C-alpha positions, 0 to 999 in steps of 0.5 A: 147199080151194084148188087152185092151177093154173099155166097155161103160155102156149104160143104156137102157130104159127097164133097168131103174128103173121104175118111180113112176108115172109108178108104179102108173099108173101100180097099177091103171091098176091092179084095174080094171084088176081083176074081183073083182076090176072091179065089185066093181067099177061097184057096187060103181057107180050103188049103187051111182046112185041108191042112188040119184035116190031113193032121186028123187023119194021118198024124199021131194021137198025142200031137193032135192038139189046138196048138199043133193045128194052129201052127201048121195052118199058118204055113199055107197062109203064110205062103199065100197071104202075101200074094193077096198083099201084091194083087191089092197094090198092083191091080190098080195098074194092071187093070188100069183102075189107077186113074180113077182111084187117084182121081177120086183121092188125089193124095196117093199116100192115103190111098196106099195107107188104106190098102195097107191097113186093109191088108193088115185087117185081112192078116188078123181075119186070116189068123182068126180063121186058122183059130177057128179051123184050128178049133174044129179040128181039135173037137174032131180029134177029141171024138175020133181018139186024138189028144184034143187037147185045148191048151194054147199060149197066148204068146203063140197066138200073139206071135202068129198075128205078127208073122202074118201081118209081117208076110202080107205087108212084105208082099204089099212092099214088093207090089209097091215097089215093082207095080206089075203083079207077075214081076212082084209075085216072082221076085217075092218068091225067088229073091228071099229064096235065092238068098237063103240058098246063097247064104247056106252055100257060101260060107262067108255069108253065114252070119249075115244070113242069120240076120237077113234070112226071113225063113230063119229068122221068123221061125221063132214066130211059130213058138210061144218063146222068143228071145231077145236076140231072135226079136233083134234078127226079126227086126234086121230082116224085115227092115231089109225085106219090108220097110226098105222096099216099102219105102222105095215103093211108096216114093215111086208110087207117088211120083208115077205118072198115071197114064 
């Protein structure tokens, strides 16, 4: 006798593929779960507050404006935020969690996209933090005799966001390419600086440096007015220092065997 049993497949919530939003939320939590990431975020906040405090104490009263506070608060963030991007990528390998992560989400590109999305959100949060700290500095400056001017161009804020997002993704690109925390941090800090020095010293490279030196090309983002030519230089420099290593790192990460 044959018994035909019909099994209706059911998809349980725990068995469903996690959405990109959920993966991004997980990656955001990872940014603060590790001791290094947590202290780096705390350091970014403290240094930003310190920069504004020093401006209130030591700069001349006419320069104590919301716009100036905001622009100068971006400098330490632009230096430290890429390190957070590197840690987000390389910690999977240095802490040997890649095996678990990629076992739970076999499509590695989805994990990488979620990591990049979390870093973009972190960059946006850092820009909001800079605005908040600059606002506090402006209030204090108004009370202590500084200019306390609140006027700020919307384009300046937008350019600052572009800068923050670009630098954190550059850090992530180096992390994906090298998959080693110390090596990625050193490479990110040394290679652009070395290129800047070489481009300045070697006369035949002066023209190339104007297009490839991110220290030069991204400087206009600290102003409200960026010309079409300056945008072109920003695009070319980011193509070399962000897009190319990001694409190469994506291929390497997808193909690398998890031991």
